N, C-alpha and C positions, 0 to 999 in steps of 0.2 A: 699596496699600502694600506687598503681598508681591512684586509684580512689580519694584518699584523696589529691593527688597533684592536680589533675585536678580541684577539688572543691576550692581549696586555689588559684589557678591561675585565675579561674573565678571571684571570690570575689575581687581579687587585681585589675583585669582589671576594674570591674565595679566602684570601688573606684577611680581609676585614672581618668575614665571619668567623675565622678561627680565632682572631683577637678577642671578639666579643664572648666567645665560649670560654677562653681563658681567664677573661676578667670575671665571669660568673663562677669560675671555680669548676667548670666542666670541660673535660678534655675529649676530643673527638673519639678517643678509644672508649670511653664510658658511656657514649650514647648506644641505646639498644631499642629493640621493639618493646612496645608495651606488653606487660605480663597478661592483662586483661583484654579479651576479645571485644573489638568494636562493633560485632553482630548484635543486632537488637535481641533482646530476651522477651519472653511472655511476660505480660503484665501480671502481678499477683492477682489471684481471683478476688480478693476483698477490694482491690483498688480499681477492678473494671466496673463500668456501669452494667446494670441489669440487662439493659438492651443489646449489649455486646457479648454477652456470653452465649458461647456456642451451645447447641443441644447436648453435647457430650458432658457438660459441666455438671457437677453433683447438684441435687436439689438443695434449696436453701435451708431445709431442715438439718441437713449434714454439715453445715458451717461450723458449729462447735466443735463437732468430732474432728474436723480438718484443721483446727487451730494449730496443732501441734507441728503440722508439717508446712506451715506457712509463717516462717520467722519473720518475714518481711512486714506482715500485717500487724498494723498496731491495735492496740486495745479499744480504741475508740470506734476504729472501722468496724472490728468485730461486733461490737455492742449495737452499732447502727444495724448491721446485717441481721443480727439475732432478733431485733425488733421488728424488721420487715418480713421476717420468715412467717411468723402466725398469720399476718395479713394477707399474704400472697397465697398461702396454703404450701402443702408439702412439695408441689411440683407446679409448672406452669401451663398444665392441660387446659384447654377451653372449657368453660362451664356454659350451662344452658342460659340462652339470653333470657332475662326477665320479661314478663308481660309488660306490654306497652301501656304506658299511663293513658293513652287516648281510648284503648280497649276497655281499661277499667273503668274510665269515666263513663264510656257507653253503656257497660253493663250496669252501671248504677242508676241509668235513666229508666223512665217507665216502660213497661214491655210494649205498650201501645204506640211509642214514639219510635223505638228502634228495635224492631223484632228479631230475635236472633241474630245480634250483631256478632257475637263470638262465634256462631256456627257458619257465618258466610265466608265462602272461600274466594281467594283472588284468581283461582283457575277458572277460566270460561266455562260456563254451563253447556251441556249438551243441548242442542236445539230440540225444542218441545217436539213432542209426537205430532201435535195437531197441525204445526207448521208444516212439518215434512208431508203429512198426509194431504193438506191442502195443495201442495205443489204437485204431487203425485197425481192427485185426483184432476187438477187443471191439465196436466200433460196428458193424462188418459183421455180427458175431453177434446183436447186439441187433436190428439192422434186419431181419434174417433171421427172427428171432422175433416181430417186432412185429406188431400188428394195429391196426385203425381208422387207419391212417396216421401212429402216433404211436410213436416209439421207446421211450417210457417206458411204453407198454402192452404187456406181453408175454403171448402166449397162441398160440391159433390159430383160424382161422376155421372155422365150423361151418355157416354158411349159414342156410337157414330151418329153423324148429323147428315140426314138424307139431303141431297142436292136438288134443287129446283131448277137450276141452269146447269148446263154443261160446263165442268170445271169447277163447280162449287163442292162444298161438303167438307166433312173433317172425320177422321177416325180417331176414336178413342179420346173424345173431346171431354172437357170438364166444365163445370160452371162455378167460377171463382168469386168468393165473396169478400175475401181479404188476402193480403199478402204481406209478409213480415209484421204483423199486427196493424196495419193500415187498411182501412175498410174502403170498399169500392162503393160508388154511390148507387150502383145496380149490379146485380148478379150479371157477370159476362162470361160468355161462351168463348172458348178458346182452347188451344191445345196445349199439352203440358209443357212443351218447348217454349211457347208465349208465355205462359204462366211463370215459368222458371226464369225467364228472362226479366219479366215484370218485378219479380221478387228481388233479384239482385240489383237491379235500378233503384228500387224503393229503399231497401236496406241500407245500400251504401251512399247513396246521394241524395234522395228525394226527402227522407224523413227528417233530416236536420239542415235542409237548405236554407230555412228561414230563422234557424237558431236552435240550440239545443233546449232553450227553455220555452219554446213555442213551436213543438214539433209539428209536422203534418200528420193528421189523424185520418184524413180521408181524401180519396181521389174523385174527383167528378168525372164520370166516364161518359164521353160524347157519343161513342159508337164501339161495338165489338163484332161479333159474327153476324154477318149480313151478306147474302148472296146477291151480289151486284157487282156491276163493272166499276172501273176506276173513275172517281169523281162522279158516278151516275151517268156517264156518258154513253149514249146508245152505240153500239159497235165496238166498244173499247175493250181492252182484255179485262178478264175476271180480277177483282181487286183481292188482296191478301186477306181482306175482311171476309171474303167468301170462301176462304180456305181455314178460317180459324186461327189465322197467324198474325192478326193485327188487332190494334186496340187504339182509340183515340181518347186522350186525356185533355179536358178543357179547363181544369181548375183544381185548386189544392186548398183543402180545409185545414186550419190551424187549430192548436189546442184552445186558444182564445176565442174561436168561434169565428175568426175572420176568414172569408173566402177570397183567394187571390185567383183571378181568372187570367188565362191567357190573353185574351181580348183586350182587357183594361190594364193588366200588369205588366204586359211586354214592355211598354214605353214609360211606365211610371218611375219615379225617382226611387221609391224604397224597394221596389220588387223587380226592377229590370235587371240587375245583376243576378239575384237569386234564380230568376226564370231562366236566364242565359245559361248559367252553370248547369241548371237540370237539364235544359235541351242538349248541351254539349255532353253531358255525362252519358246520356242515353246512346251515344255512338259507341258502340262496342257490344254492350248486351243486346242491342237490336241491329239488324242489318239495313233498315231504312228509318231514318229519323227526319221528318218533315216538320217546320215551324212556320211562324207567321211570315218570315222572309221568303218562304219557297214559292208560294204563290197565292192567288186570292181565295183558294178553296181551303187553306189552312191558316188563316189568319187569326182564328179563334181557338185553336186546338194544336196539340202535338200529335202527329201520327206516328205510330210505333209499330214495326213489324219485323218478323225474323226471317225475312227472304234473304238468300245469301247471294253474294256477287263474288266474282273473282278477284275484283279489284278491292274487296274489303266492303266496309259499312259505307253506305251512301246516306250522307247528312246534309241537309239544305235548309 
């Protein structure tokens, strides 16, 4: 039933359309396709904006010569384009940028106020030879005073250290005055292994422990090479100090002149955490790290040595 209704509705619709065509005087046989194509055609040259013209379009100077082949172009449009042609030139090639008004104004100022303004380039200047020479001279000076083959370890070579007790002494020892730009309060005798561990510790953790704006500039050395037993106890084993493998640090001097000591700063409010970080950071570069909590012998300094253990660093 539904299909029949749709068919009847379609027949009625076609009949109604045919009736309209007959009323208008048009029969279905007279309907045909349009003779003109519905595809878009190019806009005449004279009607296109200048910004839309492709590069293949002729220059504006040839507009008048092309008027004969542009029947769609009105006389008013051609007149407008002919007036624009002299102002824009024969073509649209870029022209040289005019001189900046600021540069012209600067050139008009007295020479003593703005010297050679127009000659100044925005390209960075080459570093002056004097600065390069100073840097090279400083590097040569540091290399001359370096030991252990490291320019950041300054001091002098003292060679072998004669032992006064069995088990003491050091071979190829050096006397270090500074590491990584941080001075030692006294020239300290040690091996190159100890000096290299001290430099790594200072450059990585100690120098900026109290802030990058107030760096550590000096280490207070409590002890370095000394031919003695551990904690100076009779009959005890030879200390690592007696082999040139240990150094004791009791304080840190900052750029503003402040001296932070292990004795007073370990429990102080502002210096407790930096000192604890410094002590902990020494575990790794050094094999043994002892601090105020180790025993009563180390309550006022950090003991650092490069002794090796199978279980790793001993830190207490």
